[in-house]
C-alpha positions in Angstrom: -32.4 4.5 -19.8 -30.4 1.2 -19.9 -29.7 -0.4 -16.6 -26.0 -0.5 -15.6 -26.5 -4.1 -14.4 -28.4 -6.4 -16.7 -29.4 -9.9 -15.7 -30.4 -12.6 -18.2 -31.3 -16.2 -17.6 -29.6 -18.0 -20.5 -31.2 -21.3 -19.5 -33.0 -22.8 -16.6 -29.7 -23.2 -14.7 -27.4 -20.4 -15.9 -27.7 -16.7 -15.2 -25.6 -14.0 -16.9 -24.9 -10.8 -15.1 -23.6 -8.0 -17.3 -22.0 -4.8 -16.1 -23.4 -2.5 -18.7 -22.1 1.1 -18.2 -19.8 1.1 -21.1 -19.8 4.8 -21.6 -17.9 5.0 -18.2 -15.8 1.8 -18.9 -18.1 -0.1 -16.5 -16.8 1.9 -13.5 -18.9 1.0 -10.5 -21.0 3.4 -8.5 -22.3 2.8 -5.0 -25.7 1.8 -6.4 -24.2 -0.6 -8.8 -22.4 -2.3 -6.0 -25.6 -2.7 -4.1 -27.3 -4.0 -7.3 -24.6 -6.6 -7.8 -24.9 -7.7 -4.2 -28.6 -8.2 -4.6 -28.2 -10.1 -7.8 -25.7 -12.5 -6.3 -27.8 -13.1 -3.2 -30.9 -13.7 -5.3 -29.1 -16.1 -7.6 -27.6 -18.0 -4.6 -31.2 -18.4 -3.2 -32.8 -19.4 -6.5 -33.1 -23.2 -6.5 -32.9 -23.6 -10.3 -29.8 -21.4 -10.8 -26.7 -23.6 -10.7 -24.0 -21.2 -12.2 -23.5 -17.5 -12.8 -21.5 -15.7 -15.4 -20.3 -12.1 -14.8 -19.0 -10.1 -17.6 -18.9 -6.7 -19.4 -18.7 -6.9 -23.2 -15.8 -7.8 -25.5 -14.1 -4.4 -25.0 -14.5 -3.6 -21.3 -14.9 -5.5 -18.1 -14.7 -3.0 -15.2 -12.5 0.1 -14.7 -12.9 0.0 -10.9 -14.6 2.6 -8.9 -16.3 5.6 -10.5 -14.1 8.3 -8.9 -16.7 11.0 -9.0 -19.2 8.8 -7.2 -16.4 7.6 -5.0 -15.7 11.2 -3.9 -19.4 11.9 -3.3 -20.1 8.7 -1.5 -16.7 7.6 0.0 -16.7 4.2 1.7 -16.3 5.3 5.3 -16.5 1.9 7.0 -16.6 -1.8 6.1 -20.4 -1.7 5.7 -20.1 0.5 2.6 -21.6 -0.8 -0.7 -18.2 -2.0 -2.2 -17.6 -4.1 0.8 -21.2 -5.4 0.8 -20.5 -6.6 -2.7 -17.3 -8.2 -1.7 -19.0 -10.1 1.1 -21.7 -11.3 -1.3 -18.9 -12.6 -3.5 -17.2 -14.4 -0.6 -20.5 -16.0 0.5 -21.7 -17.0 -3.0 -22.0 -20.8 -2.9 -22.5 -21.7 -6.5 -20.0 -21.7 -9.4 -19.1 -18.1 -10.5 -17.5 -17.7 -13.9 -16.0 -14.4 -15.0 -15.4 -13.2 -18.6 -13.0 -10.3 -18.9 -12.0 -8.0 -21.7 -10.4 -4.6 -21.9 -9.8 -2.8 -18.5 -10.0 -4.8 -15.3 -8.9 -2.2 -12.8 -9.0 -2.3 -9.0 -12.0 -4.2 -8.0 -12.3 -5.2 -11.6 -9.3 -7.5 -10.8 -9.8 -8.3 -7.1 -13.4 -9.6 -7.6 -11.8 -12.3 -9.9 -10.1 -13.7 -6.8 -13.5 -14.9 -5.6 -14.5 -16.4 -8.9 -14.2 -20.2 -9.6 -13.3 -19.8 -13.2 -11.9 -16.8 -15.2 -11.6 -16.6 -18.9 -9.9 -13.4 -20.3 -9.7 -12.0 -23.7 -6.2 -11.2 -24.9 -7.1 -7.5 -24.8 -7.7 -7.5 -21.0 -5.4 -5.2 -19.0 -5.3 -5.8 -15.3 -4.3 -3.3 -12.7 -4.6 -2.8 -8.9 -3.6 0.8 -8.4 -4.6 1.1 -4.8 -1.3 2.3 -3.4 -0.8 4.7 -6.4 -4.1 6.3 -5.3 -3.0 6.6 -1.7 -5.2 3.6 -0.8 -4.7 0.1 0.3 -5.7 -3.3 -1.1 -9.3 -4.5 -0.8 -11.5 -7.5 -1.6 -9.4 -9.9 0.5 -6.6 -9.4 -2.0 -4.0 -9.0 0.7 -4.7 -12.7 1.6 -5.9 -14.3 -1.6 -3.4 -12.8 -4.1 -0.2 -14.0 -2.3 -1.9 -17.4 -1.7 -2.6 -17.7 -5.5 0.6 -16.3 -7.0 3.1 -16.0 -4.1 4.2 -13.2 -1.8 6.8 -11.5 -4.1 4.6 -11.3 -7.2 1.7 -10.1 -5.0 3.9 -7.4 -3.5 4.9 -6.2 -6.9 1.3 -6.1 -8.2 -0.3 -4.6 -5.1 2.4 -2.1 -4.0 3.6 -0.9 -7.4 0.2 -1.1 -9.0 1.7 -2.3 -12.3 -0.5 -3.2 -15.3 -0.3 -6.7 -16.7 -1.9 -8.5 -19.6 -4.0 -11.6 -19.9 -1.1 -13.9 -20.9 0.9 -12.8 -17.8 -2.3 -13.3 -15.7 -2.5 -16.8 -17.1 1.2 -17.5 -16.5 1.0 -16.7 -12.8 -2.3 -18.6 -12.3 -4.7 -15.7 -11.8 -6.9 -16.8 -14.7 -7.8 -20.1 -16.4 -7.7 -19.3 -20.1 -6.9 -16.6 -22.7 -8.9 -16.2 -25.8 -9.9 -13.8 -28.6 -12.2 -11.0 -27.5 -15.1 -12.1 -29.6 -15.0 -15.5 -28.0 -14.7 -14.6 -24.3 -18.4 -14.4 -23.3 -19.4 -17.5 -25.3 -16.6 -19.5 -23.8 -17.6 -18.4 -20.3 -21.2 -19.3 -20.9 -20.1 -22.7 -22.2 -18.0 -23.2 -19.1 -21.0 -22.2 -16.9 -23.1 -24.8 -18.7 -20.5 -27.4 -17.9 -20.6 -26.6 -14.2 -24.4 -26.5 -14.3 -24.5 -30.0 -15.8 -22.7 -31.4 -12.8 -24.6 -32.7 -9.7 -25.6 -29.4 -8.2 -25.4 -30.3 -4.5 -22.0 -32.0 -5.0 -20.7 -29.0 -6.9 -21.7 -26.6 -4.1 -20.3 -28.9 -1.4 -17.0 -29.2 -3.4 -16.8 -25.4 -3.6 -17.5 -25.1 0.1 -14.7 -27.6 0.9 -12.3 -25.7 -1.4 -13.1 -22.4 0.4 -13.4 -23.8 3.9 -9.8 -23.2 5.0 -10.1 -19.5 4.1 -13.8 -18.4 4.1 -14.1 -17.0 7.6 -10.5 -15.6 7.4 -11.3 -13.9 4.1 -14.4 -12.3 5.7 -12.3 -11.0 8.6 -9.7 -9.7 6.1 -12.3 -7.9 3.9 -13.5 -6.2 7.1 -10.0 -5.3 8.2 -9.1 -4.1 4.7 -12.3 -2.1 4.6 -11.5 -0.3 7.9 -8.0 0.7 6.7 -9.3 1.6 3.2 -11.9 3.9 4.8 -9.1 5.6 6.8 -7.0 6.0 3.7 -9.8 7.7 1.8 -9.6 10.6 4.2 -5.8 10.7 4.0 -3.7 13.6 2.5 -2.1 11.1 0.2 -5.4 9.9 -1.2 -6.6 13.4 -1.7 -3.4 14.4 -3.5 -3.4 11.2 -5.7 -7.0 11.8 -6.8 -6.4 15.5 -7.4 -3.4 14.6 -9.6 -5.5 12.0 -11.5 -8.1 14.6 -12.4 -5.5 17.2 -13.2 -3.5 14.8 -15.3 -0.3 15.2 -13.5 2.1 13.2 -11.3 1.1 13.2 -7.6 3.4 14.9 -5.2 3.7 12.5 -2.2 
């Protein structure tokens, strides 16, 4: 059986992490979150690794949580696997480059807020449908998204859960570059090689300085969001929204 998380060292200094559960549109299970956390921590501690690329393939990046797994193993507090992964993202000290294509839903979008460079294929469709599912934003997005794109746009994307394409994401400053799907992974790897060619200690110190004003605050926000999210999982609104999703009908809030 193919592993849902594949790790390849492309060179001495660049590691490629592939979300590889394409039959489920790379929806993340609790175990996948833990695997991704371990991969990031190991790469951060590997002396020779200077940059990491995270991707799916040229058709799918990440469709968010696997809802069946989510219902079986709901995140009941901020120590749950999804939040462990988000903390690993926030603590990652080296350049992290994302390559997206196809669906980038929920955490498939919010994880990008922790990346240093994001390249998106023009077939990428972003969406943060937390409120539509009776839930609340996660991943530090309630802080990072308004900081990146402004309060009003963040309110629209987080509270209405609207879908948006790669060009729109580029226009609002959420991603660095839009490209053809068949180019996205190669371009991300090339960008990782550029980061890896820089003086490694200087790069990590520069990243630390860029994150310094927010790092501890983001950690607190992730925990606070996690506690509220865990409460919302047990709410009547969330139960109705998920039932409606599986029954392919509009929810009755």
